N, C-alpha and C positions, 0 to 999 in steps of 0.2 A: 470673317466669322468661321468660314470653312477651315482656315488654318488653325483657329482656336480649338474647334471641335477635334481636328486631327491631332493637335497637341495634347488635348485631354485624353484622347483614346490612346496615344502613345504613352502618356504618363501612366494611365491606368494599367496598360500592358506591362510597363516596366515595374510598377508597384506590385502587380500580381506575381511577376517573375521573382522579384526580391522576396516577397512573402513566402513563395515556395522554397527558395534557397534558405531563408531564415528558419522555416519550419524544419527542413531536412537537417540543417546544421545544428539546431537546438536538440532535435531528436537524437542525432548521432552523438553529440557530446554527452547528453544525459544517458544514452544507452551505454556508452563507454564507461561512464561513472558507475552505472549499475552493474556492468560486467565486473569491474574491480570489486564492488561491494559483494557480489555473488561469490567471487573467489575467496574473499576474506571470510565471509559468512560460512562458506562450505568448509574451509580449513578449521574455523572455530568450532563448527558443529562436529567435525571429526575428532578434534582434540577433546571436546567436552564428553562426547559419547564414549571414547576409549578410556578417558580418565575416570568417569563416574559410573560407567556401566549402564545397562538398561534401566535399573531401578532409580539410580541417582539422576540419570538424564530425565526420567519421568517426573521426579520430584521437582527438579529445577524448572521444567516446562510448566508444571502446575502452578508454582509460585509466580512465575512471570505472567501466565495466563490470567490469574486472579488480578494482578496489578493492571494488566491491560484492560480487563473488563471493567474495573472500577473507573479507569480513565475514560473509556469510551461511554460509560453510562453517565458521567458527570461533566464532560467537557462542553456540552451544549453547542458544539459545532460552530463556534465563533470564527475559527479560521476559514471554514468553508465559504463564508460569505465574502471573503476578500475579493475574489474574482468578480463577483456580481457588483460589489460597491465601487471597485476601481474602474471596471469596464462599462457597466450600464449606468451607474449613478454618478460617476466622475468625482468621487470623493478624494480629496488630497491625501497623498500617501502618509505624510507626517501625522495628519489628524487621525487617520485610520489606525496607524501603528500605535499611537498613544492610547487609543481606546482599547486596542487589542491587548496591550501590555496590562492595563488596569483590569480588564476582564479576566485575563489569564491568571493573574496573581490572585484575584478575589475568588474565582471559581476553584483554582487549584488548592488554595488554603482551606476552603470549605470542604472540598472533596476529601482531602487528607484527614481533616479532623473527624468527619463523619465515619470514614472507612476505618480509622484507627479505633474509634469508639465501638464499632461493631465487628472488629477483626476476629475476636474470639468466636462469635456466632458464625461468621463467614467460614472460618476454618473448620469448625466442628460440623457444620451442615454440609459443606460442599467439598472440602479437601481434607478430611480428618487424618489422612496419612502424612500430610506435609507439616513439618514443625511450625508452630505459631510464629516463632521469631523470624523464620524465613519469609513468611507472608508479610509480616510487619515491615521488615527491611525493604521488600519489594514495593510496598505501598508508598514509601517515601519518594518513589520515583514519579508518582502521579502528577504533582504540580509541574515538574520539569518536563514531563511528556507533553503537557499542555502548551508550555512555552515553545518547545520544539515543533510541535504540529502547527500551531497557529502562525508562527513567524515563517515557517517553511512554506505554508500556503500563501502568505503575503508575498514572498519572493516569487512564487509561481504566478501569482496574479499580476505582478509587475513584469513578467517575462524575463526576470533576472535569473537565468538558468545557471550562470556561473556560481553565484552564491547559493542558489537552491541545491546545486550538486555538492558544494562544500559542506553544507548542513547535512546533506544526505549521508556523507561519509563519516561525520563526527561520531555518531553513536557506535556503529559496528567497528570502526577503526580503533576507537579508544577501548572498546570492550576487548577486542583481540589483543591489543598490547598489554592491558592490565591483566587479562586472564593468563597470558603466557608468563608474565612475571610471577603470578601466583603459583602457576604450575611448577615453576622452577624453585621457588623459595618456600612454599607451603604445600607440598604435594599431598600431605596427609589430611588436609582440611579443605579440599577443593570444592565440596558442595557449598559450604558457608562462603568461601571466597567467591564462587561463581555468582551467588545472589548479591554479595556486596559489590562486585564488579558491575553487575547489571545496574545497580543504583548509581554508582560513580559515573559510568559511561552516559547514563541518561542526564545526569546533572551537567556534565561537560557539554553535551549536545544542546540541551535546553538553553543554558546560559550563552553558549557560543552562537546560537541562532539570533538571540537578542543583540549581542555585541556586533555581529556582522551587519544587522539592519541599522544599528546606530552609526556604523561607518558610512552607510549610504544616505541615511536620512536622519536629521537631528529631531529627536522627539523625546518626550517624557510622559509621565503618567497624565492621562486625560480622561475626562468622563463627560462626553457629550450625550445627553439623554436621548436625542433623536437617533444618533448612530448606534448607541447601545441597544435601544429598543428594536431598531430595524435589524441589527446584527443578530440579536437573540431570536427575533421572530423568524428570520430566515434560517439561522443556524440550528434552532431546536428541531425543526423538521429534518434537516440533514443529519443532525446528531442522532436522532431516533433511528434513522435508516442506517447510520454508521454503526450504532450499537447492535442493531439487528445483524449487520454483516459480521461483526465480531462473534456474536452468538452462533451464527451460521458456520463460521470458520473454526471456532475454537471450543464451543460448548461440548462437542463430541469427546474432547479430551477428558472433561469432567465425568461424562457418562462412561467412558472406557475405564476410568479409575473406579467409578462406583460399581460397575458390573464385574470388573476384572481386578487389576492391581497396578501399582506404579510401574512395574517392569513392562507391562503391555502398553502403558502410556508412552514409555520410552521407545518401544518398537514403533508405535503409531507416529510419534513425533519424527522419527527418522524417515518413515514412509512419506511424510509431507515435505521433507527438506528439498528433494530434487524437483518434484512436480511444481511446488509452489514458487520455485525460482523462476518458472516460466511466467509468473504474474508480473515480473519486472518488465516484460515486453509491453503488455497493454498499459501498465502503470507509466512507463516512459512516454509512450505515444499519447496517452490521454493527458498526461501532465503538460506536454507541449501543446496539445489540442485545446485544452481548457481556455487559456486566455485568448486564443485565436477565435474561438466561437463567441466568447464573452464580448469581444470587441468587433465582431463581424458586422459590417454595415448592411450586408445582403444575406438573407436567410438561405438563399440557394447556394451561395458559396460555402456557408457553414455545413449545409447538408452534403455537398459534394466532398468536402474535406473529411467529414466524419465517416461517410460511407467508404471512402478509400482507406482511411486508417483502420476501420473495422475489417475490411477484406485483407489488408496486409497483416493484421493481427492473426487472422485465421491461417494465412499462408505460413507465417513464421512459427506460430505455436503448434499448428498441426504437424509441421515437419519435425519439430522438436519432440512432440509426443511419440511419433514413430521411432525416432532415435532412442528414446527412453525405453520403449518396448523391446528394442533389439539389444540394448546395452545395459539396461537397468540393473539386472541381477549381478552382472560383472562389477558394476560400479559400487553396489552395496558391499560386495565381498572385498573389493580392493580398499575402499575407504573406511568401512566400519567393522570389518572382519565378519567371520561366519556367524558369530553369536547374534548379529542383527539381521540375519536372513529372513526371519519372520516378517520383516518390513516390506519384502519384495511384492507379495501378492496385493496387499492394500495399495501399494504405490501404483501398480498397473490399473487397478479398479478406479483410481482417482482421475486418470488421464482424460476420459471423455468430459468429466465435470470441469476440469481445469480449462479445457478448450472452450466450453460454453461460458464459463464465468469470465474468461478473458475478453470475449466479445462484449459481454455485459458491462465490464469496467469502462470500455471506450464509450459506449452509448450513455452510461450513467454520467460520465464526466461532461458530455455534451449537454445533457438535460439540465444538470446543475448550473452550467454556464448560462443557459437560456433562462434560468429562474424557475426550474421545475424540480426542486428537491424532493417533492412528494412521491415521485415515481419510485425512487430508491426505497422509500418507506413501505409502499405497498408490496414491492417485490420482496423486501426483507421479511415482511410478515408471513408471506406465503412460504418463503424458503425456510425460515426458522421453524414454523409449525410442522412442515414436512420433515425437516431434519430431526427434530426431537422425536416425532412419532416413529420414523424409520429406525432411528438409533435404538429406541426402547425395544422395538420388535427384533431388530437384526443382530445387535451386539450379543445378546445371550445365545443366539443360534449360530452366528458366524464369527464371533470374536471381532478382532480389529478389521477384518475384511468386511464385516457388516457395517462398521462405522464408515469405512471408505465408500461403500455402496450408498449409504444414506447421504453422504456428502455429495456424491455425483448426482443423485436424484434431486437434492435441494438446489444445487448449483444450476442444474438444467431448468428447473421451474423458475428460478430467479431470472435467468437469462430470457426465458420466454415472456415473462411479465414485462421486463424492460423493453424487449423488442416490440411488443404490442404497443406499449406506451409511446415509444419513440415513433412508431409508424403513425399513430394518431396525431402526434404533435407536428411531424414533418412531412408525412405522406410518402416517405422513402420506403420502398418495398424490401421485404426480407432478403430476397435474392441479391439485391444491390449491397447488402451488408455482409453476407457470408460466403458468396461465391467469388473467389479471386479470378481476375482476368489476366490475360497475357500482358496487358498494359501495366497491371500492378507489379507483375514479376519484373518487367523491364524497368519500371520506376525504382523498384527496390534495388535491382542490380546496378542501375545508373547512380543512385544515391550512394550505395556502398563503395562503388569504384571511385566516385568523386571524392569521398572522404578519405579513402586510402591514398589516393593520388596526392591529396592536399597534405596528409600527414608525412608521407615518405618522399615527397618531391624535394629536390635539393634547394637549399636557400639561395635566392638570388642576391648577389652583391649589389649594394646601392652605389 
């Protein structure tokens, strides 16, 4: 019996070690993919900004923002329930995939029909400076955004980060290729081409996500009332929170356009480009963390993992924020030319809020995996209310710098609500979440060195 207990302890130790290696490997691969996406997105942003100018860049951003808001308002969060159903409810993958497909098509078609019916009202009320046709074209991306989001979340729930990362590349990669082609062959009609390319790249990514899942699991359209009801019950709470996040992150663009003009929207969009790339760090870490927490057999293990990921996020994002403070102005001048220098000040103002929301993203992923989507909802309500109020007061007085300050305030309040909720659920102290330790730095260095050694090590002959 003693030998059996010893064997079980050894097996548990080995499994724990394997889990740590798997987590680091998945995070490293996903981070490498995001790094490639960041590079592509940055180059794309530079090309669009230089080709369209501040006003054209602003109009394009507004058309895409309207499409994104419609998607997040109507998606009902069905993809967000994947981790919970696979991890905690043990639902078969094929069964869940079939129901996701049916729900995605039904919801997407309904959302498109309703949004097209009210598109004239949407444009005249919220973005009167944007041509109606541009918004209509962007709205056709809504159903395919649903397919992309929901099946990417299913890949994440399965811990299939290879296909998750392939799906992640599809939209920005195809957008880049198609836009460059348009810039070469139709340089005088780039605004219209950019909106059409946004639609085409979303179609490619949405259909590509479904086809990739079909290669892994054979499924077709299914409609299991129990799964549908449970998915919607879980997802609607998360979707309400997700929509509030979008309002918190993007409604300020509509207010900048309302109080100022599309050119200032273009400046503000560029001020967001570099800081928001830092979100890829918590997004990657929380993406890998989510299924780990959802499948955790021991809550203490989940608490420990999330606390470490949160501290590492502070370490990496905080260091990157300091680098942006030192180099940000130079980067704007080199990448976007002097005409986009008005973006520098709001970019700096956004950095504290970016750091706060990065921690919140990690904690939110943990809470959703545990079955607490409501936390994000309450935090989102507080953040959106403060964001709108601060923007209305600050934009007329401070311009786009006021919009950036409003975002930083709302991001900080959002993070505070999430941290309090997380503490009540888990008992983990705030200091354990935001104060990096020497062990975290060693872990980060060891993981980075291990991955570099694996990539550059010479191949052994068999």
